[in-house]
C-alpha positions as protocol buffer text, in pm:
chain_id: "A"
residue {
  index: 1
  type: UNK
  ca { x: 6 y: 7 z: -1 }
}
residue {
  index: 2
  type: UNK
  ca { x: 125 y: 346 z: -78 }
}
residue {
  index: 3
  type: UNK
  ca { x: 229 y: 562 z: 213 }
}
residue {
  index: 4
  type: UNK
  ca { x: -49 y: 795 z: 325 }
}
residue {
  index: 5
  type: UNK
  ca { x: -2 y: 955 z: 672 }
}
residue {
  index: 6
  type: UNK
  ca { x: -294 y: 1043 z: 895 }
}
residue {
  index: 7
  type: UNK
  ca { x: -283 y: 1414 z: 899 }
}
residue {
  index: 8
  type: UNK
  ca { x: -491 y: 1674 z: 1106 }
}
residue {
  index: 9
  type: UNK
  ca { x: -587 y: 1992 z: 931 }
}
residue {
  index: 10
  type: UNK
  ca { x: -318 y: 2190 z: 1130 }
}
residue {
  index: 11
  type: UNK
  ca { x: -50 y: 1951 z: 1020 }
}
residue {
  index: 12
  type: UNK
  ca { x: -147 y: 1959 z: 672 }
}
residue {
  index: 13
  type: UNK
  ca { x: -159 y: 2341 z: 673 }
}
residue {
  index: 14
  type: UNK
  ca { x: 176 y: 2349 z: 844 }
}
residue {
  index: 15
  type: UNK
  ca { x: 335 y: 2120 z: 581 }
}
residue {
  index: 16
  type: UNK
  ca { x: 197 y: 2336 z: 301 }
}
residue {
  index: 17
  type: UNK
  ca { x: 336 y: 2648 z: 460 }
}
residue {
  index: 18
  type: UNK
  ca { x: 679 y: 2473 z: 543 }
}
residue {
  index: 19
  type: UNK
  ca { x: 687 y: 2374 z: 166 }
}
residue {
  index: 20
  type: UNK
  ca { x: 646 y: 2742 z: 72 }
}
residue {
  index: 21
  type: UNK
  ca { x: 947 y: 2815 z: 298 }
}
residue {
  index: 22
  type: UNK
  ca { x: 1158 y: 2568 z: 104 }
}
residue {
  index: 23
  type: UNK
  ca { x: 1037 y: 2701 z: -225 }
}
residue {
  index: 24
  type: UNK
  ca { x: 1114 y: 3053 z: -147 }
}
residue {
  index: 25
  type: UNK
  ca { x: 1437 y: 2988 z: 1 }
}
residue {
  index: 26
  type: UNK
  ca { x: 1643 y: 2784 z: -268 }
}
residue {
  index: 27
  type: UNK
  ca { x: 1651 y: 3070 z: -497 }
}
residue {
  index: 28
  type: UNK
  ca { x: 1915 y: 3237 z: -292 }
}
residue {
  index: 29
  type: UNK
  ca { x: 2155 y: 2990 z: -456 }
}
residue {
  index: 30
  type: UNK
  ca { x: 2156 y: 3213 z: -744 }
}
residue {
  index: 31
  type: UNK
  ca { x: 2362 y: 3471 z: -540 }
}
residue {
  index: 32
  type: UNK
  ca { x: 2657 y: 3231 z: -527 }
}
residue {
  index: 33
  type: UNK
  ca { x: 2685 y: 3112 z: -895 }
}
residue {
  index: 34
  type: UNK
  ca { x: 2912 y: 3406 z: -996 }
}
residue {
  index: 35
  type: UNK
  ca { x: 3004 y: 3320 z: -1367 }
}
residue {
  index: 36
  type: UNK
  ca { x: 2903 y: 2964 z: -1345 }
}
residue {
  index: 37
  type: UNK
  ca { x: 2625 y: 2902 z: -1622 }
}
residue {
  index: 38
  type: UNK
  ca { x: 2288 y: 2928 z: -1490 }
}
residue {
  index: 39
  type: UNK
  ca { x: 2175 y: 2620 z: -1717 }
}
residue {
  index: 40
  type: UNK
  ca { x: 2453 y: 2401 z: -1550 }
}
residue {
  index: 41
  type: UNK
  ca { x: 2295 y: 2488 z: -1206 }
}
residue {
  index: 42
  type: UNK
  ca { x: 1967 y: 2397 z: -1353 }
}
residue {
  index: 43
  type: UNK
  ca { x: 2083 y: 2056 z: -1475 }
}
residue {
  index: 44
  type: UNK
  ca { x: 2231 y: 1974 z: -1142 }
}
residue {
  index: 45
  type: UNK
  ca { x: 1909 y: 2082 z: -951 }
}
residue {
  index: 46
  type: UNK
  ca { x: 1675 y: 1872 z: -1160 }
}
residue {
  index: 47
  type: UNK
  ca { x: 1929 y: 1562 z: -1170 }
}
residue {
  index: 48
  type: UNK
  ca { x: 1940 y: 1572 z: -809 }
}
residue {
  index: 49
  type: UNK
  ca { x: 1540 y: 1615 z: -788 }
}
residue {
  index: 50
  type: UNK
  ca { x: 1492 y: 1317 z: -1002 }
}
residue {
  index: 51
  type: UNK
  ca { x: 1727 y: 1084 z: -802 }
}
residue {
  index: 52
  type: UNK
  ca { x: 1595 y: 1228 z: -465 }
}
residue {
  index: 53
  type: UNK
  ca { x: 1234 y: 1172 z: -556 }
}
residue {
  index: 54
  type: UNK
  ca { x: 1270 y: 821 z: -710 }
}
residue {
  index: 55
  type: UNK
  ca { x: 1504 y: 717 z: -401 }
}
residue {
  index: 56
  type: UNK
  ca { x: 1239 y: 836 z: -144 }
}
residue {
  index: 57
  type: UNK
  ca { x: 961 y: 678 z: -335 }
}
residue {
  index: 58
  type: UNK
  ca { x: 1147 y: 329 z: -359 }
}
residue {
  index: 59
  type: UNK
  ca { x: 1239 y: 351 z: 13 }
}
residue {
  index: 60
  type: UNK
  ca { x: 905 y: 430 z: 154 }
}
residue {
  index: 61
  type: UNK
  ca { x: 663 y: 271 z: -119 }
}
residue {
  index: 62
  type: UNK
  ca { x: 883 y: -2 z: -251 }
}
residue {
  index: 63
  type: UNK
  ca { x: 702 y: -225 z: -518 }
}
residue {
  index: 64
  type: UNK
  ca { x: 372 y: -35 z: -457 }
}
residue {
  index: 65
  type: UNK
  ca { x: 535 y: 284 z: -626 }
}
residue {
  index: 66
  type: UNK
  ca { x: 517 y: 85 z: -956 }
}
residue {
  index: 67
  type: UNK
  ca { x: 199 y: -84 z: -880 }
}
residue {
  index: 68
  type: UNK
  ca { x: 10 y: 248 z: -838 }
}
residue {
  index: 69
  type: UNK
  ca { x: 151 y: 386 z: -1159 }
}
residue {
  index: 70
  type: UNK
  ca { x: 72 y: 65 z: -1351 }
}
residue {
  index: 71
  type: UNK
  ca { x: -299 y: 69 z: -1202 }
}
residue {
  index: 72
  type: UNK
  ca { x: -357 y: 418 z: -1303 }
}
residue {
  index: 73
  type: UNK
  ca { x: -205 y: 364 z: -1637 }
}
residue {
  index: 74
  type: UNK
  ca { x: -439 y: 102 z: -1708 }
}
residue {
  index: 75
  type: UNK
  ca { x: -758 y: 265 z: -1575 }
}
residue {
  index: 76
  type: UNK
  ca { x: -693 y: 638 z: -1670 }
}
residue {
  index: 77
  type: UNK
  ca { x: -347 y: 687 z: -1863 }
}
residue {
  index: 78
  type: UNK
  ca { x: -414 y: 1044 z: -1915 }
}
residue {
  index: 79
  type: UNK
  ca { x: -358 y: 1135 z: -1548 }
}
residue {
  index: 80
  type: UNK
  ca { x: 21 y: 1013 z: -1592 }
}
residue {
  index: 81
  type: UNK
  ca { x: 56 y: 1182 z: -1928 }
}
residue {
  index: 82
  type: UNK
  ca { x: -71 y: 1499 z: -1798 }
}
residue {
  index: 83
  type: UNK
  ca { x: 153 y: 1494 z: -1521 }
}
residue {
  index: 84
  type: UNK
  ca { x: 463 y: 1407 z: -1709 }
}
residue {
  index: 85
  type: UNK
  ca { x: 389 y: 1680 z: -1967 }
}
residue {
  index: 86
  type: UNK
  ca { x: 301 y: 1926 z: -1705 }
}
residue {
  index: 87
  type: UNK
  ca { x: 640 y: 1847 z: -1536 }
}
residue {
  index: 88
  type: UNK
  ca { x: 819 y: 1942 z: -1857 }
}
residue {
  index: 89
  type: UNK
  ca { x: 628 y: 2264 z: -1911 }
}
residue {
  index: 90
  type: UNK
  ca { x: 657 y: 2406 z: -1549 }
}
residue {
  index: 91
  type: UNK
  ca { x: 1021 y: 2341 z: -1574 }
}
residue {
  index: 92
  type: UNK
  ca { x: 1073 y: 2547 z: -1872 }
}
residue {
  index: 93
  type: UNK
  ca { x: 870 y: 2830 z: -1752 }
}
residue {
  index: 94
  type: UNK
  ca { x: 1067 y: 2832 z: -1422 }
}
residue {
  index: 95
  type: UNK
  ca { x: 1404 y: 2835 z: -1608 }
}
residue {
  index: 96
  type: UNK
  ca { x: 1282 y: 3156 z: -1781 }
}
residue {
  index: 97
  type: UNK
  ca { x: 1191 y: 3286 z: -1437 }
}
residue {
  index: 98
  type: UNK
  ca { x: 1529 y: 3221 z: -1294 }
}
residue {
  index: 99
  type: UNK
  ca { x: 1695 y: 3417 z: -1565 }
}
residue {
  index: 100
  type: UNK
  ca { x: 1472 y: 3716 z: -1473 }
}
residue {
  index: 101
  type: UNK
  ca { x: 1576 y: 3671 z: -1113 }
}
residue {
  index: 102
  type: UNK
  ca { x: 1933 y: 3682 z: -1177 }
}
residue {
  index: 103
  type: UNK
  ca { x: 1891 y: 4010 z: -1373 }
}
residue {
  index: 104
  type: UNK
  ca { x: 1642 y: 4214 z: -1182 }
}
residue {
  index: 105
  type: UNK
  ca { x: 1664 y: 4036 z: -827 }
}
residue {
  index: 106
  type: UNK
  ca { x: 1457 y: 3810 z: -618 }
}
residue {
  index: 107
  type: UNK
  ca { x: 1245 y: 4099 z: -458 }
}
residue {
  index: 108
  type: UNK
  ca { x: 1109 y: 4234 z: -775 }
}
residue {
  index: 109
  type: UNK
  ca { x: 1083 y: 3937 z: -1010 }
}
residue {
  index: 110
  type: UNK
  ca { x: 916 y: 3690 z: -778 }
}
residue {
  index: 111
  type: UNK
  ca { x: 609 y: 3923 z: -688 }
}
residue {
  index: 112
  type: UNK
  ca { x: 536 y: 3984 z: -1048 }
}
residue {
  index: 113
  type: UNK
  ca { x: 555 y: 3617 z: -1123 }
}
residue {
  index: 114
  type: UNK
  ca { x: 325 y: 3527 z: -839 }
}
residue {
  index: 115
  type: UNK
  ca { x: 61 y: 3801 z: -921 }
}
residue {
  index: 116
  type: UNK
  ca { x: -17 y: 3585 z: -1227 }
}
residue {
  index: 117
  type: UNK
  ca { x: 34 y: 3252 z: -1058 }
}
residue {
  index: 118
  type: UNK
  ca { x: -209 y: 3322 z: -772 }
}
residue {
  index: 119
  type: UNK
  ca { x: -502 y: 3411 z: -984 }
}
residue {
  index: 120
  type: UNK
  ca { x: -444 y: 3149 z: -1273 }
}
residue {
  index: 121
  type: UNK
  ca { x: -334 y: 2883 z: -1030 }
}
residue {
  index: 122
  type: UNK
  ca { x: -606 y: 2930 z: -786 }
}
residue {
  index: 123
  type: UNK
  ca { x: -869 y: 2922 z: -1042 }
}
residue {
  index: 124
  type: UNK
  ca { x: -719 y: 2587 z: -1196 }
}
residue {
  index: 125
  type: UNK
  ca { x: -701 y: 2437 z: -853 }
}
residue {
  index: 126
  type: UNK
  ca { x: -1063 y: 2511 z: -767 }
}
residue {
  index: 127
  type: UNK
  ca { x: -1204 y: 2405 z: -1113 }
}
residue {
  index: 128
  type: UNK
  ca { x: -1000 y: 2106 z: -1205 }
}
residue {
  index: 129
  type: UNK
  ca { x: -894 y: 1973 z: -855 }
}
residue {
  index: 130
  type: UNK
  ca { x: -1236 y: 2067 z: -673 }
}
residue {
  index: 131
  type: UNK
  ca { x: -1312 y: 2267 z: -354 }
}
residue {
  index: 132
  type: UNK
  ca { x: -1370 y: 2095 z: -9 }
}
residue {
  index: 133
  type: UNK
  ca { x: -1713 y: 2169 z: 143 }
}
residue {
  index: 134
  type: UNK
  ca { x: -1559 y: 2389 z: 430 }
}
residue {
  index: 135
  type: UNK
  ca { x: -1395 y: 2613 z: 176 }
}
residue {
  index: 136
  type: UNK
  ca { x: -1659 y: 2852 z: 18 }
}
residue {
  index: 137
  type: UNK
  ca { x: -1597 y: 3056 z: -304 }
}
residue {
  index: 138
  type: UNK
  ca { x: -1634 y: 3389 z: -127 }
}
residue {
  index: 139
  type: UNK
  ca { x: -1358 y: 3278 z: 118 }
}
residue {
  index: 140
  type: UNK
  ca { x: -1145 y: 3163 z: -158 }
}
residue {
  index: 141
  type: UNK
  ca { x: -1192 y: 3492 z: -344 }
}
residue {
  index: 142
  type: UNK
  ca { x: -1122 y: 3697 z: -42 }
}
residue {
  index: 143
  type: UNK
  ca { x: -799 y: 3525 z: 30 }
}
residue {
  index: 144
  type: UNK
  ca { x: -703 y: 3551 z: -337 }
}
residue {
  index: 145
  type: UNK
  ca { x: -764 y: 3923 z: -303 }
}
residue {
  index: 146
  type: UNK
  ca { x: -526 y: 3975 z: -13 }
}
residue {
  index: 147
  type: UNK
  ca { x: -253 y: 3768 z: -179 }
}
residue {
  index: 148
  type: UNK
  ca { x: -288 y: 3964 z: -509 }
}
residue {
  index: 149
  type: UNK
  ca { x: -278 y: 4284 z: -291 }
}
residue {
  index: 150
  type: UNK
  ca { x: 34 y: 4158 z: -123 }
}
residue {
  index: 151
  type: UNK
  ca { x: 190 y: 4093 z: -468 }
}
residue {
  index: 152
  type: UNK
  ca { x: 90 y: 4450 z: -581 }
}
residue {
  index: 153
  type: UNK
  ca { x: 244 y: 4614 z: -275 }
}
residue {
  index: 154
  type: UNK
  ca { x: 565 y: 4406 z: -312 }
}
residue {
  index: 155
  type: UNK
  ca { x: 586 y: 4513 z: -688 }
}
residue {
  index: 156
  type: UNK
  ca { x: 523 y: 4877 z: -599 }
}
residue {
  index: 157
  type: UNK
  ca { x: 807 y: 4850 z: -319 }
}
residue {
  index: 158
  type: UNK
  ca { x: 1044 y: 4710 z: -596 }
}
residue {
  index: 159
  type: UNK
  ca { x: 949 y: 4961 z: -846 }
}
residue {
  index: 160
  type: UNK
  ca { x: 1007 y: 5240 z: -596 }
}
residue {
  index: 161
  type: UNK
  ca { x: 1340 y: 5104 z: -509 }
}
residue {
  index: 162
  type: UNK
  ca { x: 1436 y: 5062 z: -877 }
}
residue {
  index: 163
  type: UNK
  ca { x: 1368 y: 5429 z: -937 }
}
residue {
  index: 164
  type: UNK
  ca { x: 1516 y: 5564 z: -622 }
}
residue {
  index: 165
  type: UNK
  ca { x: 1855 y: 5699 z: -679 }
}
residue {
  index: 166
  type: UNK
  ca { x: 1979 y: 5639 z: -327 }
}
residue {
  index: 167
  type: UNK
  ca { x: 1853 y: 5293 z: -330 }
}
residue {
  index: 168
  type: UNK
  ca { x: 1982 y: 5212 z: -679 }
}
residue {
  index: 169
  type: UNK
  ca { x: 2320 y: 5333 z: -575 }
}
residue {
  index: 170
  type: UNK
  ca { x: 2363 y: 5108 z: -274 }
}
residue {
  index: 171
  type: UNK
  ca { x: 2143 y: 4820 z: -361 }
}
residue {
  index: 172
  type: UNK
  ca { x: 2318 y: 4486 z: -443 }
}
residue {
  index: 173
  type: UNK
  ca { x: 2110 y: 4454 z: -768 }
}
residue {
  index: 174
  type: UNK
  ca { x: 2137 y: 4738 z: -1045 }
}
residue {
  index: 175
  type: UNK
  ca { x: 1963 y: 4732 z: -1368 }
}
residue {
  index: 176
  type: UNK
  ca { x: 1831 y: 4997 z: -1624 }
}
residue {
  index: 177
  type: UNK
  ca { x: 1485 y: 5060 z: -1743 }
}
residue {
  index: 178
  type: UNK
  ca { x: 1537 y: 4857 z: -2059 }
}
residue {
  index: 179
  type: UNK
  ca { x: 1651 y: 4559 z: -1881 }
}
residue {
  index: 180
  type: UNK
  ca { x: 1349 y: 4582 z: -1645 }
}
residue {
  index: 181
  type: UNK
  ca { x: 1094 y: 4588 z: -1942 }
}
residue {
  index: 182
  type: UNK
  ca { x: 1276 y: 4296 z: -2115 }
}
residue {
  index: 183
  type: UNK
  ca { x: 1251 y: 4098 z: -1801 }
}
residue {
  index: 184
  type: UNK
  ca { x: 889 y: 4165 z: -1762 }
}
residue {
  index: 185
  type: UNK
  ca { x: 842 y: 4024 z: -2108 }
}
residue {
  index: 186
  type: UNK
  ca { x: 1016 y: 3722 z: -2015 }
}
residue {
  index: 187
  type: UNK
  ca { x: 799 y: 3687 z: -1707 }
}
residue {
  index: 188
  type: UNK
  ca { x: 461 y: 3711 z: -1902 }
}
residue {
  index: 189
  type: UNK
  ca { x: 609 y: 3443 z: -2138 }
}
residue {
  index: 190
  type: UNK
  ca { x: 710 y: 3221 z: -1842 }
}
residue {
  index: 191
  type: UNK
  ca { x: 356 y: 3265 z: -1695 }
}
residue {
  index: 192
  type: UNK
  ca { x: 206 y: 3058 z: -1999 }
}
residue {
  index: 193
  type: UNK
  ca { x: 410 y: 2762 z: -1851 }
}
residue {
  index: 194
  type: UNK
  ca { x: 433 y: 2775 z: -1474 }
}
residue {
  index: 195
  type: UNK
  ca { x: 52 y: 2699 z: -1405 }
}
residue {
  index: 196
  type: UNK
  ca { x: 117 y: 2368 z: -1542 }
}
residue {
  index: 197
  type: UNK
  ca { x: 244 y: 2261 z: -1192 }
}
residue {
  index: 198
  type: UNK
  ca { x: -95 y: 2368 z: -1050 }
}
residue {
  index: 199
  type: UNK
  ca { x: -279 y: 2164 z: -1312 }
}
residue {
  index: 200
  type: UNK
  ca { x: -58 y: 1855 z: -1257 }
}
residue {
  index: 201
  type: UNK
  ca { x: -137 y: 1843 z: -895 }
}
residue {
  index: 202
  type: UNK
  ca { x: -500 y: 1918 z: -925 }
}
residue {
  index: 203
  type: UNK
  ca { x: -559 y: 1647 z: -1215 }
}
residue {
  index: 204
  type: UNK
  ca { x: -304 y: 1397 z: -1158 }
}
residue {
  index: 205
  type: UNK
  ca { x: -296 y: 1355 z: -758 }
}
residue {
  index: 206
  type: UNK
  ca { x: -559 y: 1161 z: -594 }
}
residue {
  index: 207
  type: UNK
  ca { x: -684 y: 1377 z: -299 }
}
residue {
  index: 208
  type: UNK
  ca { x: -978 y: 1446 z: -90 }
}
residue {
  index: 209
  type: UNK
  ca { x: -1157 y: 1633 z: -366 }
}
residue {
  index: 210
  type: UNK
  ca { x: -1010 y: 1410 z: -661 }
}
residue {
  index: 211
  type: UNK
  ca { x: -1103 y: 1049 z: -644 }
}
residue {
  index: 212
  type: UNK
  ca { x: -883 y: 955 z: -947 }
}
residue {
  index: 213
  type: UNK
  ca { x: -516 y: 983 z: -994 }
}
residue {
  index: 214
  type: UNK
  ca { x: -190 y: 889 z: -876 }
}
residue {
  index: 215
  type: UNK
  ca { x: -89 y: 848 z: -482 }
}
residue {
  index: 216
  type: UNK
  ca { x: 142 y: 1106 z: -350 }
}
residue {
  index: 217
  type: UNK
  ca { x: 507 y: 953 z: -423 }
}
residue {
  index: 218
  type: UNK
  ca { x: 397 y: 785 z: -756 }
}
residue {
  index: 219
  type: UNK
  ca { x: 276 y: 1138 z: -863 }
}
residue {
  index: 220
  type: UNK
  ca { x: 599 y: 1299 z: -746 }
}
residue {
  index: 221
  type: UNK
  ca { x: 801 y: 1049 z: -937 }
}
residue {
  index: 222
  type: UNK
  ca { x: 614 y: 1103 z: -1255 }
}
residue {
  index: 223
  type: UNK
  ca { x: 633 y: 1487 z: -1207 }
}
residue {
  index: 224
  type: UNK
  ca { x: 1001 y: 1480 z: -1139 }
}
residue {
  index: 225
  type: UNK
  ca { x: 1079 y: 1265 z: -1454 }
}
residue {
  index: 226
  type: UNK
  ca { x: 871 y: 1519 z: -1651 }
}
residue {
  index: 227
  type: UNK
  ca { x: 1074 y: 1800 z: -1482 }
}
residue {
  index: 228
  type: UNK
  ca { x: 1404 y: 1631 z: -1550 }
}
residue {
  index: 229
  type: UNK
  ca { x: 1300 y: 1618 z: -1930 }
}
residue {
  index: 230
  type: UNK
  ca { x: 1231 y: 1984 z: -1908 }
}
residue {
  index: 231
  type: UNK
  ca { x: 1537 y: 2079 z: -1772 }
}
residue {
  index: 232
  type: UNK
  ca { x: 1737 y: 1888 z: -2049 }
}
residue {
  index: 233
  type: UNK
  ca { x: 1530 y: 2070 z: -2300 }
}
residue {
  index: 234
  type: UNK
  ca { x: 1548 y: 2411 z: -2158 }
}
residue {
  index: 235
  type: UNK
  ca { x: 1921 y: 2404 z: -2031 }
}
residue {
  index: 236
  type: UNK
  ca { x: 2079 y: 2102 z: -2175 }
}
residue {
  index: 237
  type: UNK
  ca { x: 2024 y: 2228 z: -2549 }
}
residue {
  index: 238
  type: UNK
  ca { x: 2160 y: 2593 z: -2462 }
}
residue {
  index: 239
  type: UNK
  ca { x: 2464 y: 2419 z: -2292 }
}
residue {
  index: 240
  type: UNK
  ca { x: 2537 y: 2191 z: -2616 }
}
residue {
  index: 241
  type: UNK
  ca { x: 2503 y: 2503 z: -2838 }
}
residue {
  index: 242
  type: UNK
  ca { x: 2724 y: 2726 z: -2626 }
}
residue {
  index: 243
  type: UNK
  ca { x: 2967 y: 2424 z: -2570 }
}
residue {
  index: 244
  type: UNK
  ca { x: 2961 y: 2464 z: -2191 }
}
residue {
  index: 245
  type: UNK
  ca { x: 2922 y: 2108 z: -2082 }
}
residue {
  index: 246
  type: UNK
  ca { x: 3294 y: 2087 z: -1996 }
}
residue {
  index: 247
  type: UNK
  ca { x: 3249 y: 2378 z: -1756 }
}
residue {
  index: 248
  type: UNK
  ca { x: 2951 y: 2192 z: -1577 }
}
residue {
  index: 249
  type: UNK
  ca { x: 3153 y: 1848 z: -1588 }
}
residue {
  index: 250
  type: UNK
  ca { x: 3474 y: 2019 z: -1438 }
}
residue {
  index: 251
  type: UNK
  ca { x: 3295 y: 2242 z: -1189 }
}
residue {
  index: 252
  type: UNK
  ca { x: 3398 y: 2176 z: -827 }
}
residue {
  index: 253
  type: UNK
  ca { x: 3165 y: 2063 z: -552 }
}
residue {
  index: 254
  type: UNK
  ca { x: 3185 y: 2412 z: -416 }
}
residue {
  index: 255
  type: UNK
  ca { x: 2955 y: 2503 z: -710 }
}
residue {
  index: 256
  type: UNK
  ca { x: 2769 y: 2198 z: -764 }
}
residue {
  index: 257
  type: UNK
  ca { x: 2644 y: 2186 z: -397 }
}
residue {
  index: 258
  type: UNK
  ca { x: 2416 y: 2482 z: -483 }
}
residue {
  index: 259
  type: UNK
  ca { x: 2235 y: 2290 z: -725 }
}
residue {
  index: 260
  type: UNK
  ca { x: 2223 y: 1982 z: -515 }
}
residue {
  index: 261
  type: UNK
  ca { x: 2081 y: 2174 z: -208 }
}
residue {
  index: 262
  type: UNK
  ca { x: 1838 y: 2362 z: -417 }
}
residue {
  index: 263
  type: UNK
  ca { x: 1710 y: 2029 z: -583 }
}
residue {
  index: 264
  type: UNK
  ca { x: 1678 y: 1890 z: -226 }
}
residue {
  index: 265
  type: UNK
  ca { x: 1481 y: 2192 z: -115 }
}
residue {
  index: 266
  type: UNK
  ca { x: 1266 y: 2223 z: -444 }
}
residue {
  index: 267
  type: UNK
  ca { x: 1141 y: 1864 z: -441 }
}
residue {
  index: 268
  type: UNK
  ca { x: 1158 y: 1831 z: -63 }
}
residue {
  index: 269
  type: UNK
  ca { x: 910 y: 2087 z: -68 }
}
residue {
  index: 270
  type: UNK
  ca { x: 708 y: 1960 z: -346 }
}
residue {
  index: 271
  type: UNK
  ca { x: 682 y: 1623 z: -165 }
}
residue {
  index: 272
  type: UNK
  ca { x: 569 y: 1794 z: 167 }
}
residue {
  index: 273
  type: UNK
  ca { x: 334 y: 2000 z: -16 }
}
residue {
  index: 274
  type: UNK
  ca { x: 174 y: 1719 z: -208 }
}
residue {
  index: 275
  type: UNK
  ca { x: 106 y: 1523 z: 111 }
}
residue {
  index: 276
  type: UNK
  ca { x: -63 y: 1827 z: 241 }
}
residue {
  index: 277
  type: UNK
  ca { x: -254 y: 1862 z: -83 }
}
residue {
  index: 278
  type: UNK
  ca { x: -391 y: 1523 z: -72 }
}
residue {
  index: 279
  type: UNK
  ca { x: -544 y: 1607 z: 261 }
}
residue {
  index: 280
  type: UNK
  ca { x: -663 y: 1967 z: 201 }
}
residue {
  index: 281
  type: UNK
  ca { x: -699 y: 1967 z: -183 }
}
residue {
  index: 282
  type: UNK
  ca { x: -513 y: 2173 z: -429 }
}
residue {
  index: 283
  type: UNK
  ca { x: -761 y: 2477 z: -395 }
}
residue {
  index: 284
  type: UNK
  ca { x: -652 y: 2504 z: -34 }
}
residue {
  index: 285
  type: UNK
  ca { x: -267 y: 2397 z: -54 }
}
residue {
  index: 286
  type: UNK
  ca { x: -187 y: 2605 z: -354 }
}
residue {
  index: 287
  type: UNK
  ca { x: -279 y: 2949 z: -216 }
}
residue {
  index: 288
  type: UNK
  ca { x: -74 y: 2850 z: 104 }
}
residue {
  index: 289
  type: UNK
  ca { x: 196 y: 2759 z: -123 }
}
residue {
  index: 290
  type: UNK
  ca { x: 205 y: 3102 z: -296 }
}
residue {
  index: 291
  type: UNK
  ca { x: 333 y: 3235 z: 50 }
}
residue {
  index: 292
  type: UNK
  ca { x: 676 y: 3119 z: -81 }
}
residue {
  index: 293
  type: UNK
  ca { x: 703 y: 3478 z: -234 }
}
residue {
  index: 294
  type: UNK
  ca { x: 699 y: 3607 z: 133 }
}
residue {
  index: 295
  type: UNK
  ca { x: 1016 y: 3418 z: 208 }
}
residue {
  index: 296
  type: UNK
  ca { x: 1172 y: 3528 z: -113 }
}
residue {
  index: 297
  type: UNK
  ca { x: 1088 y: 3886 z: -6 }
}
residue {
  index: 298
  type: UNK
  ca { x: 1249 y: 3809 z: 331 }
}
residue {
  index: 299
  type: UNK
  ca { x: 1573 y: 3671 z: 173 }
}
residue {
  index: 300
  type: UNK
  ca { x: 1588 y: 3977 z: -75 }
}
residue {
  index: 301
  type: UNK
  ca { x: 1607 y: 4198 z: 247 }
}
residue {
  index: 302
  type: UNK
  ca { x: 1857 y: 3986 z: 409 }
}
residue {
  index: 303
  type: UNK
  ca { x: 2081 y: 4005 z: 95 }
}
residue {
  index: 304
  type: UNK
  ca { x: 2051 y: 4376 z: 55 }
}
residue {
  index: 305
  type: UNK
  ca { x: 1826 y: 4419 z: -240 }
}
residue {
  index: 306
  type: UNK
  ca { x: 1635 y: 4703 z: -57 }
}
residue {
  index: 307
  type: UNK
  ca { x: 1959 y: 4824 z: 113 }
}
residue {
  index: 308
  type: UNK
  ca { x: 1940 y: 5218 z: 118 }
}
residue {
  index: 309
  type: UNK
  ca { x: 1575 y: 5234 z: 61 }
}
residue {
  index: 310
  type: UNK
  ca { x: 1351 y: 5512 z: 219 }
}
residue {
  index: 311
  type: UNK
  ca { x: 1106 y: 5459 z: 501 }
}
residue {
  index: 312
  type: UNK
  ca { x: 824 y: 5467 z: 251 }
}
residue {
  index: 313
  type: UNK
  ca { x: 943 y: 5194 z: 48 }
}
residue {
  index: 314
  type: UNK
  ca { x: 995 y: 4960 z: 346 }
}
residue {
  index: 315
  type: UNK
  ca { x: 633 y: 5049 z: 485 }
}
residue {
  index: 316
  type: UNK
  ca { x: 498 y: 4966 z: 147 }
}
residue {
  index: 317
  type: UNK
  ca { x: 706 y: 4625 z: 138 }
}
residue {
  index: 318
  type: UNK
  ca { x: 607 y: 4541 z: 505 }
}
residue {
  index: 319
  type: UNK
  ca { x: 233 y: 4602 z: 406 }
}
residue {
  index: 320
  type: UNK
  ca { x: 259 y: 4354 z: 150 }
}
residue {
  index: 321
  type: UNK
  ca { x: 416 y: 4105 z: 370 }
}
residue {
  index: 322
  type: UNK
  ca { x: 140 y: 4171 z: 610 }
}
residue {
  index: 323
  type: UNK
  ca { x: -130 y: 4107 z: 339 }
}
residue {
  index: 324
  type: UNK
  ca { x: 48 y: 3766 z: 259 }
}
residue {
  index: 325
  type: UNK
  ca { x: 1 y: 3673 z: 640 }
}
residue {
  index: 326
  type: UNK
  ca { x: -374 y: 3779 z: 619 }
}
residue {
  index: 327
  type: UNK
  ca { x: -439 y: 3602 z: 282 }
}
residue {
  index: 328
  type: UNK
  ca { x: -260 y: 3263 z: 426 }
}
residue {
  index: 329
  type: UNK
  ca { x: -452 y: 3297 z: 748 }
}
residue {
  index: 330
  type: UNK
  ca { x: -801 y: 3312 z: 564 }
}
residue {
  index: 331
  type: UNK
  ca { x: -726 y: 3011 z: 383 }
}
residue {
  index: 332
  type: UNK
  ca { x: -564 y: 2812 z: 678 }
}
residue {
  index: 333
  type: UNK
  ca { x: -827 y: 2873 z: 940 }
}
residue {
  index: 334
  type: UNK
  ca { x: -1061 y: 2620 z: 809 }
}
């Protein structure tokens, strides 16, 4: 039998929020890559993720990992194919997002990306994955409103920081208006891919509101396999074209460790979040997962992306953080 722990609502909510912490924290690895190719980091990240997820699945579920995949493939193969394809798509979108983050910083890029993901992702989760009876549409809309406002205030703070002469001179991230608009275009393009993760977890995972689908670890194994293919396509091909594989293979562990740790945090968070989703439904767990942006904002502060900002900018930023907490509370207090 596939592993399915007995969770309380509080524990499931905590798991979703802790996963958000892991998701919002591994991006700091980008700060330490220096001139190392971002695509090399991405390959290491998703190679680690693939090995990690399948290892956990085999250790915990054993033969039942394959039995569940085989059973679902026989009854409803679309659940597996959708999970695999969505794994490919969301990773391609995330690769584009990483490029933007390395250009304009965590504090500005992540809120813009999340503003789109919150609305589209929550709608997909509710419509495809279904809503539990205790979560009313009005409550979900109210929580989404606060989360969107949190993103808006974070974006506003980032924009104010960008156009503040004092902050720009002292900030650890510097870029021009042309780079900003170019990055915004990339974010919009990436946003066409990233909701694929929400669709996968809403359609491919068996949960309290989704009777069909894969158990948690078989689902994660399929998603990680698709994600690895997406990484090979989005980063392996550019590395081949630029003839940079030699750099990747000869890089010291001091560089590879960032990709390894990021892979463990990313898919460690995915596994934890998926167990929470199986109990709560994706309509509840996804908005909680969006609070990962809150942690990205905090890490952006720690790494000096708002260094030298005025009091008005800090008030705007912390107002956004407060709205994140309110939105998460509305969802979590079921």
